[in-house]
C-alpha positions as CSV (number, residue, x, y, z in Angstrom):
1,M,0.1,0.0,0.1
2,S,1.3,3.6,-0.9
3,T,1.2,6.5,1.7
4,Y,-1.5,8.8,1.3
5,I,0.2,11.1,3.9
6,N,0.7,14.7,2.4
7,T,-1.0,13.7,-0.7
8,E,-4.2,16.0,-2.0
9,I,-7.5,14.1,-1.8
10,K,-8.8,13.1,-5.2
11,P,-12.1,14.7,-6.8
12,F,-15.3,12.9,-5.9
13,N,-19.3,13.6,-5.7
14,A,-21.5,11.8,-3.6
15,T,-24.7,11.6,-1.8
16,A,-25.0,11.4,1.9
17,Y,-27.9,11.4,4.7
18,H,-27.3,14.3,7.0
19,N,-29.8,15.7,9.3
20,G,-32.8,14.2,7.9
21,K,-32.2,15.1,4.3
22,F,-30.0,13.8,1.0
23,V,-27.4,16.1,0.5
24,Q,-24.4,16.3,-2.0
25,V,-20.8,16.2,-1.0
26,S,-17.8,16.5,-2.8
27,D,-13.9,17.1,-2.4
28,A,-14.8,20.7,-2.4
29,D,-16.7,20.7,0.8
30,L,-13.8,19.1,2.7
31,K,-11.5,21.9,1.5
32,G,-11.3,25.2,3.8
33,K,-11.9,23.5,7.2
34,W,-10.2,20.2,9.0
35,S,-12.4,17.1,7.9
36,V,-12.2,13.4,9.1
37,V,-13.2,11.0,6.7
38,F,-14.2,8.0,8.4
39,F,-14.6,4.7,6.2
40,Y,-16.3,1.5,7.9
41,P,-17.4,-1.6,6.3
42,A,-21.2,-1.6,6.3
43,D,-24.5,-0.4,7.7
44,F,-26.4,-2.7,10.1
45,T,-23.3,-4.7,11.3
46,F,-21.7,-5.1,14.9
47,V,-18.5,-2.9,15.3
48,C,-19.3,-0.2,13.0
49,P,-22.1,1.2,14.9
50,T,-20.1,1.3,18.2
51,E,-17.3,3.5,16.3
52,L,-20.4,5.6,14.8
53,G,-22.0,6.0,18.1
54,D,-18.6,7.1,19.8
55,L,-18.0,9.7,17.1
56,A,-21.6,11.0,17.6
57,D,-21.0,11.5,21.4
58,N,-17.9,13.4,20.7
59,Y,-18.9,15.3,17.9
60,A,-19.6,18.4,19.7
61,A,-15.6,18.3,20.6
62,F,-14.8,18.0,16.7
63,K,-16.9,20.8,16.0
64,K,-15.5,23.0,18.4
65,L,-12.3,22.6,17.1
66,G,-13.6,23.5,13.2
67,V,-13.6,19.9,12.4
68,E,-16.5,18.0,10.2
69,I,-16.6,14.3,10.2
70,Y,-17.8,12.2,7.0
71,A,-18.7,8.5,7.7
72,V,-18.2,6.7,4.6
73,S,-19.6,3.0,3.7
74,T,-20.2,1.5,0.1
75,D,-23.9,1.6,1.2
76,T,-26.1,3.7,-0.6
77,H,-27.5,6.9,1.2
78,F,-30.8,5.0,1.3
79,T,-29.5,2.3,3.6
80,H,-27.9,5.1,5.9
81,K,-31.4,6.7,6.1
82,A,-33.0,3.3,6.8
83,W,-30.2,2.5,9.4
84,H,-30.8,6.0,11.0
85,D,-34.2,5.5,11.5
86,T,-34.1,2.0,13.0
87,S,-30.8,2.5,15.4
88,D,-31.0,4.2,18.6
89,T,-27.0,4.6,18.3
90,I,-27.2,5.7,14.6
91,K,-30.1,8.3,15.3
92,K,-27.3,10.1,17.5
93,I,-25.4,11.1,14.2
94,Q,-25.5,14.5,13.2
95,Y,-22.4,14.2,10.8
96,P,-23.1,13.4,7.1
97,M,-23.2,9.7,6.1
98,I,-21.9,9.5,2.8
99,G,-23.0,6.5,0.4
100,D,-20.5,5.3,-1.9
101,P,-22.2,2.4,-3.5
102,T,-19.4,2.6,-6.6
103,G,-16.8,2.4,-4.4
104,T,-15.2,5.6,-5.9
105,I,-14.4,7.2,-2.6
106,T,-13.4,4.3,-1.1
107,R,-10.9,3.4,-3.7
108,N,-9.7,7.1,-4.0
109,F,-8.5,6.6,-0.3
110,G,-7.1,3.2,-1.1
111,V,-9.4,1.4,1.4
112,M,-11.7,-0.8,-0.7
113,I,-11.7,-4.5,-0.1
114,E,-12.1,-5.7,-3.7
115,E,-13.2,-9.1,-3.0
116,A,-15.7,-8.1,-0.8
117,G,-16.9,-4.8,-2.1
118,L,-16.3,-2.9,1.5
119,A,-14.4,-0.5,2.9
120,D,-11.7,-1.2,5.6
121,R,-11.8,0.6,8.7
122,G,-9.9,3.6,7.6
123,T,-9.5,7.2,9.1
124,F,-8.4,10.2,7.3
125,V,-7.7,13.5,8.6
126,I,-7.4,16.3,6.0
127,D,-6.1,19.8,6.5
128,P,-8.0,22.7,5.1
129,Q,-6.1,22.6,2.1
130,G,-7.2,19.1,1.2
131,V,-4.0,17.5,2.1
132,I,-4.1,14.2,4.2
133,Q,-2.3,14.4,7.6
134,I,-3.2,11.3,9.3
135,V,-4.0,8.2,8.0
136,E,-5.2,5.1,10.4
137,I,-6.3,1.7,9.1
138,N,-7.6,-0.9,11.3
139,A,-8.4,-4.6,10.7
140,G,-12.3,-5.0,10.6
141,G,-13.0,-6.7,14.1
142,I,-10.8,-3.6,15.7
143,G,-13.1,-0.7,16.7
144,R,-11.5,2.9,16.7
145,D,-11.6,5.5,19.6
146,A,-13.0,9.1,19.1
147,L,-11.1,10.5,22.0
148,E,-7.5,9.1,20.5
149,L,-8.8,10.5,16.9
150,L,-9.7,14.1,18.6
151,R,-6.2,13.8,20.2
152,K,-4.7,13.4,17.0
153,V,-6.6,16.1,15.1
154,K,-5.6,18.4,17.9
155,A,-1.9,17.6,17.5
156,A,-2.3,17.9,13.6
157,Q,-3.9,21.3,14.1
158,Y,-1.2,22.4,16.6
159,V,1.8,21.0,14.2
160,A,0.1,23.2,11.3
161,A,-0.3,26.3,13.3
162,H,3.1,26.0,14.8
163,P,5.8,25.4,11.8
164,G,9.2,24.0,13.6
165,E,7.3,22.1,16.5
166,V,6.4,18.8,16.7
167,C,4.1,16.9,19.2
168,P,6.1,13.9,20.9
169,A,4.1,10.7,21.9
170,K,0.9,10.9,24.0
171,W,0.9,14.5,23.4
172,Q,-2.0,16.5,24.9
173,E,-3.1,19.9,24.4
174,G,-1.2,22.4,26.5
175,D,1.6,19.9,26.9
176,A,5.4,20.4,25.7
177,T,6.0,20.1,22.3
178,L,9.9,19.6,20.5
179,A,11.7,21.9,18.3
180,P,13.7,19.6,16.1
181,S,17.3,20.5,16.0
182,L,20.9,19.0,16.1
183,D,21.0,19.9,19.9
184,L,18.2,17.2,20.3
185,V,20.0,14.2,18.8
186,G,20.7,11.4,20.9
187,K,19.2,13.7,23.8
188,I,15.6,12.3,24.2
């Protein structure tokens, strides 16, 4: 798998279910703000609703940072609506749920499981210029943690706003950062 870090997102157009409506979403919507594109295998499954519910529970914290979340699966936007209408967990979702039945977006981000026609559990953090800053891909049976994703988004935003500084392991907002230099080599 080739790296997607520091590459610009590819063009796409899709229909999403969002706040009781079907809306159009494109790559242009992801530009101008921080975005998280959160791929998951399928609606009406097992691990997926736990992840999407966790994101829904923490959505306000992402919005406070100016981040929009886009959930994507190869289901249709109609299926997203049906799932939203029937699941108490999914009813909490206020972020767009993009339908990708052709697999175009899923392939654009390199997370299509071709033999299954489903997406891997891929998470992509995209900066306001449309450039991918974080990529995380989990095996199907391993759910993701919204609070850890939130920590990573804060780190990406910090590094973008503070050229010349980097965030060490386990960095939390307000913690010390590092300024890479010859003086630090072998001292950490």
